[in-house]
C-alpha positions as CSV (number, residue, x, y, z in Angstrom):
1,M,18.4,23.8,6.1
2,T,16.9,23.5,2.6
3,K,16.9,20.1,1.1
4,N,16.5,19.3,-2.6
5,L,13.7,16.8,-2.5
6,T,12.7,14.5,-5.3
7,P,9.2,15.0,-6.7
8,E,8.1,11.8,-4.8
9,L,9.6,13.1,-1.6
10,K,7.9,16.5,-2.1
11,S,4.6,14.7,-2.5
12,C,5.2,12.7,0.7
13,K,6.1,16.0,2.5
14,E,2.8,17.5,1.4
15,E,0.9,14.4,2.6
16,F,2.8,14.4,5.9
17,D,1.9,18.1,6.5
18,F,-1.8,17.4,5.7
19,L,-1.9,14.4,8.0
20,N,-0.1,16.3,10.8
21,K,-2.6,19.2,10.5
22,K,-5.5,16.8,10.6
23,I,-4.1,15.1,13.7
24,G,-3.7,18.5,15.4
25,E,-7.3,19.5,14.5
26,L,-8.7,16.3,15.9
27,E,-6.6,16.5,19.1
28,W,-7.9,20.1,19.6
29,E,-11.5,18.9,19.0
30,L,-11.1,16.2,21.6
31,A,-9.5,18.6,24.1
32,T,-12.3,21.1,23.7
33,I,-15.3,18.9,22.9
34,F,-17.1,19.8,26.1
35,Y,-16.5,23.6,25.7
36,G,-20.0,25.3,25.6
37,R,-21.8,21.9,25.9
38,K,-23.3,20.2,28.9
39,A,-23.1,16.7,27.4
40,V,-21.2,14.8,24.6
41,L,-22.3,11.5,23.1
42,R,-19.8,8.7,23.6
43,S,-20.1,8.0,19.9
44,E,-18.8,11.5,19.1
45,T,-15.6,10.9,21.1
46,D,-15.3,7.4,19.7
47,L,-15.5,8.8,16.1
48,L,-12.9,11.4,16.8
49,E,-10.6,8.8,18.4
50,D,-11.1,6.4,15.4
51,Q,-10.2,9.2,13.0
52,L,-7.1,10.0,15.0
53,D,-6.0,6.3,15.0
54,S,-6.5,6.2,11.2
55,Y,-4.5,9.4,10.6
56,R,-1.7,8.2,13.0
57,T,-1.6,4.8,11.2
58,S,-1.4,6.6,7.9
59,I,1.4,8.9,9.1
60,G,3.3,5.9,10.4
61,I,3.1,4.2,7.0
62,L,4.1,7.4,5.3
63,V,7.2,7.8,7.5
64,E,8.3,4.2,6.7
65,K,7.8,5.0,3.0
66,V,9.9,8.1,3.2
67,K,12.6,6.2,5.1
68,N,12.7,3.6,2.3
69,L,12.8,6.3,-0.4
70,V,15.6,8.1,1.3
71,S,17.5,4.9,1.8
72,E,17.1,4.0,-1.9
73,S,18.1,7.5,-2.9
74,G,21.2,7.3,-0.8
75,N,22.2,3.9,-2.2
76,S,21.7,5.0,-5.8
77,K,24.2,7.9,-5.5
């Protein structure tokens, strides 16, 4: 289904796609961090988990923003 998005919603969609991709990359990195290595520093996994938390928080904020934009858009029609 194709939706006609406002420029602001299109921008949010691009940001969502970016964040979603980054989360996937970090999840993959965590899942394969030991591949080909004998040891991994705890700080390496901590850094990846901190980045994941940050992206997840950002995507949660973005989803709330989109919900508000859609609600406002629906009310203005």
